N, C-alpha and C positions, 0 to 999 in steps of 0.2 A: 752256690750254697753247699756247705760241707755236709758229709754224711751224718756227723754228730748233731748238727743243727736240725737236719731233717727229722731225725728220730725224736729230738726234743719237741719239734712241732707236732709230730704224730701223737706223742704222749699228752701234750696239752689239749689236743682236739679229740682225745679218745672217747669222750662222752658226747661228741657231736655227730651229726649224720654226714659230715664231710670226710669221715675217716676213710671210707672206701676209695674216693678219688685220690686222696693223699697217698694211700697205700699203692694205688696203681702208678702214681707218678714216680715213687721211689723204688719200684720193682727193679732189681738189678738188670743191667743191660747184658745181652749176650753178644759176643763178638766172634765172628767166623774168620778164621785165619785164611790167608791166601794159600792156594794149593801150590802155586809156582809164581816166582817173580820173573816177569818177562824182561830180558835184557833190552835196554833202550837202543835198539838197532832197527833198521827198516824192516817192518813186519806187515804181513798181509793175512787177512782171514779168508780162507777158502772153504766154502760150504759145499759139500758133496751130497748127492742123493742118487747114487748109482744103483741102489737097490730099489728105487721107486717108491720110497715110503711116503714122500710128499705127493708125488704124481705129477703128470703133465698138465693137469687141469688147474694148477695153482701157480701160474707164472708170477715171478717177482718175489716169491716167498724166500727163496735162498738168498736173494739180494737183501731182503728186509732183515733177515737174521744177521748177516754179516755187517750191515750198516748199523744196526742197533748195538751190536757188540763193540764195533769200532768207535761209535759215538760215546759209549760209556767209558771206554778206556781213555779217549782223548779228553772228554769233559771232566773226568775226575783226576786228570793229570797222572794216570797210572802209566801211560806210555805216550810219547810225543811224536813218534815217527811211524805212525800207522799209514799204510797205503790204502787207497780206495779199494774196497773189496770187489766192486764191480769190474775192476781191471783184471783180476784173476778169473772171474766168471767169463768175461769176454774172451780171454785167451783160451780157456778150456772149451767154451762153446764153439769157437771157430775151428778148433781141432776136432771136436766131436762131429761137426758137420762133414768133415773130411774123412770120417770113419777111422779116426786115429785118436786114441786116448793118450794125451801127453803125460809124461811122468810129472809128479808133483814138483820135483826139482827144476824141471824145465818151465813150469808155470811160474814158480818163484823167480827164476832167472829173468824171464821176460817182464816180470813186474818190478825187477830190481829190488827184490826182497831178500834179506839175509835170513829172516825167520818166517815160518808159515805156521799159523794156527789152523790146522786142518780139522774141519768139523764133518763128521760122517753121521748124517741123520739116520737113525735106526727105526724109529716108529713115529707115526703122526696120525692122530684120530681126534675127531670132535665128539664122538659118541662111543661109550664103552660097549663091551660085548653084551652087557645086560640091557642095552638100549637107553641108558641114562646119559644125558649130556655130561661129558667129562673131558673137555679139550686137553689133550696130553701129547707131549712130544718128548722123545728121548734122543740123545746124540752121544757120540764118543768123540772126545776132543784130544788132539795130540799137538804138541809143539815140535816142529822140525827145524833143526839148525842146519841150514844149507851149507855153511862154511865148514862145519864139522862133519857134514853128511851123516847125521844121526838124529834119532828122536831123543829129545832132552826132557820131555814130559809127556805122559807119566814115565816113570822108570821102566824101561823095556824089560827088565828082569822080573817085574811084578805082575800082578793080575790086571792092571790098568783101571782099577775101579776109581782111582782119583780123577780120571778124565771122563767118567760117566756123568752125564748131566740130564736132569729131568725138569721139564717145565709143565706146569698145570694151571689152568684158569678155574676160578671159582664160579662156574656157570652150571646151574642145574635146571634151568627152565627150558624145556624142549622147544618152545616157541622162538627162542633166540638163535636157533641153528637150523631152522626149517627152510627159510627162503634162501635163494642163492646170494642175495645181497647181504643178508645177515651172516650167512656162513662165511662169505668172503671177509667180512669185518672181523669175525672171530678168528679166522685163520691168520689174519695179519696181527691180531693181538697176541696169538699164540707164538707167532714168529718173533715179536718183540720180546715176549717173556723168555723164549729160548735164547735169544741174543743176550739178554740181561744175565741169565744164569751162566752162559758161557763166559762172559766178561768177568763175572764175579769170581771165577776160578783164580783170577790174577789180582784180586783185590782183598783187602781186609775190611770187613764191613759189619755194621751193627744189625743183628737180626731181631733184637727186641728193644727198639728205641724207647727212651723214658717217656711215659705218658701215653703210649700207644693205646692202652686200654681205658683211657680217661673218657668217661661218658659225659 
């Protein structure tokens, strides 16, 4: 349906009580541009938590973040040569157990990745400092080109804000984060949301789909 036809329809229905839904439907869409286009070369997502933001009590969260981001990129055909993120985690964890931190370039080499999306988790919390449930995670994302031996995103000469990602869940009920089982579920949901926001750095997507406010 063309824009002119939609406005004619709105005019014809101006005296009816259906005008609000129609207006909601034709509200302009907002599109978020991709921050960086990933070259279609072997690429692995490696999630780090060396500062302990997630903590040792949440095993599997780093894997969940990487898998969600990888699945989004593959599922939306943004990138077709993604390497299983757990491969990078296994390489890193084997080295960590030997009290030796491998360079990122070596992790990528062992995974046979030309590119690495390096995710550094900076903050992770289910409850805000005011005691109100506000599941939030932040991370810094970099793309490293191992062939060029350099960071290609964000521009290393800038402040890096293009690679800063925030994920937040709309949960305000304290009862939903009190039990261990519920907290575990919310943590995994937060991991999925962070993975989604990481992947969307490399995608152009609609942030205001037509009709999203239709009641």
